[in-house]
N, C-alpha and C positions, 0 to 999 in steps of 0.2 A: 686552245683547249686540246689536250692529247687525245689522240685517236683511241678507241677501245680496241682491246687485244681481240683478233679474230676468234680465237677459241673461246674466250670469255663471252663475246658477243653471241656465238652460236649456242653456247650453254645457256645463256639468259633467254634466248629465243625458244628454246626448247622446253623451258619451265612451264608448268601448268598455269593456266590463266589466273587462278586464285593466288598463286604465290607471287606472280607478276604484279598483281594489283596491290598485294601488301607491301612489295618492295617499292613501288611506284609512290605510294603514300608515305612511306617512311622517308624516301628521298625528298619529297615535297615539304614535309613538315618544318624543317629548319630554314627553308628557302622562301622568305616572304615575297621577294620580287617575283619569283617564278610562280607562286600562287597567285599573285595579282595579275601576271600576264595571262595565265590560264583562265582566271575568272572573266578578264575582259574578252578573251578570245572564244572561250566555250559557252559563257552565260550571257554576257552582255552584247557582244558583237559590235560590228562597226556603227550600228545604229546609235550606240551609247557614247560615241566619240564626241558628237556635239554637246551632248548633255554634260560630259565631263569638261569640255572647254568653257561652256557657259558657267559651270559652277566656279571654276577658277577665275574667269573674267570678273564675276560678282565679287569675289575675294579681293581682287585687285582694285577694283573700283571702291569698295568699302575701305580698304587700307588707305588708298590714295585721297579720298574725301574726308578722312577721319581728322579729328582734332589732335594736335600734338603739341606739347608745351615747347618742344625743341627738335632740333634736327636729329638728335640721337634717338629719340622715341620713335621717330618716322623711320629711321634707318633699321631699327630692331624690327619694326613690323614688316618692313620690305624684305629684310634678310630671311624672315620666315617663309616668305612666298617662294623664293627661287628653288628650294629643295623640292617643293610641291610641283614645280614646272618640270624638273629634270625628272622626277618619279613619274609624272604623266607621260613624258616622252618614252621613259624605258618601258612603261607597261604597255602603252598603246602604239609605240613605234610612230609617234606623231611629232615629226620635227617641224612641220608646218605650224601646228598648234603652239609648240613651244616658242617658235620664233615670234608668232603673233601676240602671245602671252607676254614675253618680254618687253616687246615694242609698246604694248598697251600699259604696261607698268611703268616705263619711262615717260610716255606721253601723258598719262594722267597725273604723275607727280608734278611734271613741269606745268600742267594746267591748274591743278588744285592746290598745289603747295608753293605757289610763287614767292610768297615771302621768305620761304626757307631757301630757296634757290636763287635768290636775286643777286646777293653780292657775296663772293668768296670770302670766308672768314674762317678762323680757327674752329668755330662752333659747327660749321656746316662742311668742313673739309672731307670728312669720311662719307657723307651723304652724297657730295659731288662726284667723289672718286667712285663710288658704288654706281651711279647713274652712267658715269662715263664707261665703266666696265662693262655693264649690262649692254649699252648701246653698241660697244665695240664687239661684244658676244653676238648681238643681233647681226652686224655687218658680217662677221666671220661665217656664221651659220648660213646667212643668205648666199654667200659665195659658193656654198656646198650644194645648195639647191639647185634643180634643173632650172635653165634659163627661162623657160616658159613661166615659172612660178615668180620669177623676179617682178614681171609686170604688175602682179597682184599686190606686191608690198611697195613698189617704187614710190607712189604718191604719198603714203603714209610715213615711209622712212624720210623722204625729202621734206616732209612738214616738220618731223621731229629733230632731224639733225641741225637745222639753223637755230631752232630753240634751245637745243642743248648747249650749242656753242655760245649763244647770247646768255646764258644762265652761268651760275657759279661753277658749273661742271666743265665749262668751256676750257679752262686751263688743263684739267686732267684729260679732257677729250683729245686736246692738240697734243699733248705728251704721249697719249696712247696710239696717236695716228688715226683717230676717228675722222673721216672726211666730213666736210660741210655739206657736201652733196653726194648722193649715191646714184650711180649709174648702173 
């Protein structure tokens, strides 16, 4: 982001408070993400973080436990969740929560939709690739977290990885370089 010209910055700071407030509101209006970030920071606060996570966990569980006629329907439902995770991380700066939600998504699908991820076929190829990519994303994001937080995820990740590799997503996971065990 380019720096603000020193003269312009000085002129803006010397504006009367009412004019500054009006300018601030005009700048916030088109930027929905910034509005959500400010709502979280100023109105909700860190106490709302767990509430937001729980709400998303409920949506993940409902999608994973739902009834779907085929893998394509399930995939559509799962694809609608991922932008919500990204938005959550952008608004709250909660990378830990984003990782736990992605991990929960893969885990719940592997647990509740076993028949759709048992054998790789043309019908579930896209779903299998989706699950492998989300797992790859989890592993990559975990590498960026502080090492102390790795311990909190280790058991759950090492529970999911072998199940992923034993499912129809195993082929895609191997091609993407997703490990069978995470250390």
